[in-house]
C-alpha positions, 0 to 999 in steps of 0.5 A, a space after each residue: 217331405 211334408 205338405 206345405 201350409 194350406 192357405 185358408 180361403 173360401 171354396 169357390 165350387 159350391 158342391 165342394 164347399 157343401 161337402 167340406 161343410 158337412 165333414 167339418 161340422 161333424 168333426 166339430 160336433 165330435 170334438 165338442 162331445 169329446 171335450 164335454 165327456 172327457 172334461 165334464 164341461 158344458 158345451 153348446 155349438 150353434 152354426 148356420 150354413 150359407 143358406 141359413 140352416 141351423 145346426 146346433 149341439 149341446 153337451 147335456 144331450 150326451 148322445 154320441 151315437 146320433 148322427 145328426 145335430 138336430 137329433 143330438 140336441 134337445 131344445 131344453 138342454 140348449 136353453 139351459 146352456 144359453 141361460 147360464 151363459 146369459 147369467 154369467 155375461 150379465 154378472 160380468 157386465 154388472 161387476 165391470 160397471 160397478 168397478 168402473 163406477 167405483 173408479 170414477 167416484 174415486 177419481 172424482 173424489 180425488 179431483 174435488 179434494 185437490 180443488 178444495 185444497 187449492 181454494 183453501 190455500 188461495 183463501 189463506 193467501 188473500 187474507 195475508 197468510 202463508 205468504 212466505 213460500 210464495 215467489 215474486 211472480 206469485 206475489 205479483 199475481 196475488 197483488 193483481 188479483 187483490 187490486 182487481 177485487 178491490 176495484 170491483 168492490 169499490 164499483 159495487 159500493 158506489 153503485 149501491 150508494 148512488 142507488 140509495 141517494 136516488 131513492 132518498 131524493 125520490 122520497 124527499 120529492 114525494 114528501 115535498 109535494 105532499 106537504 105542498 098539497 097539505 099547506 094548500 088545503 090548510 090555507 083554503 080552510 083558514 080562508 073559509 073560517 075567516 069569512 063572517 056567516 049569518 045563520 038564523 034560527 029557522 035555518 039552523 043546521 043548514 050551511 050558513 052563507 056569509 053576510 053581505 054588508 048593505 051598501 049605503 044609499 047615496 042622497 044627492 045634496 041640494 044647493 040653495 041659491 
């Protein structure tokens, strides 16, 4: 009768846990070395124990006779394997991002094309074209949209007309006030020119004053008795 399946769980005893860890890591290193030799594969192993101690192995070292991972691994060999992994991961990420970006552009293009087709169809309907395939409900909806648009057009047209009328009235008022000022100045100039003036030779070039008419001296009459 074979053994039952062993349940995997953390080993409670610290000494037993450390012994198991040492055995398993050596077995893991052996398996990694075997697969690298038999299959000509690049293998890198990195393990930290419970205390944070590092154990690592790289297939480029190819040193099965060494018993410790620290001696079996050179820093350069592990660095080469990790750099290759990073380059591969980065390239996969870029390809994935490129595919995703291309897919998004294709989807956006498809959506925009559909929107353009709908707008072109609505535009033809608004000018009275391609109405044969529309149902009664669609025709009523189109009529409602046209009525709403017509109301907005009339409202805007009346607004522009009112603004134009107000502007013309304002200009007419300004012209009327300007004409009134000009008429007042003209009347003052005509009044000044109508008054008689007296200028002697000695005051030639000076402002002439209007001539004052001498008043007649009244002589009292005598009555003879």
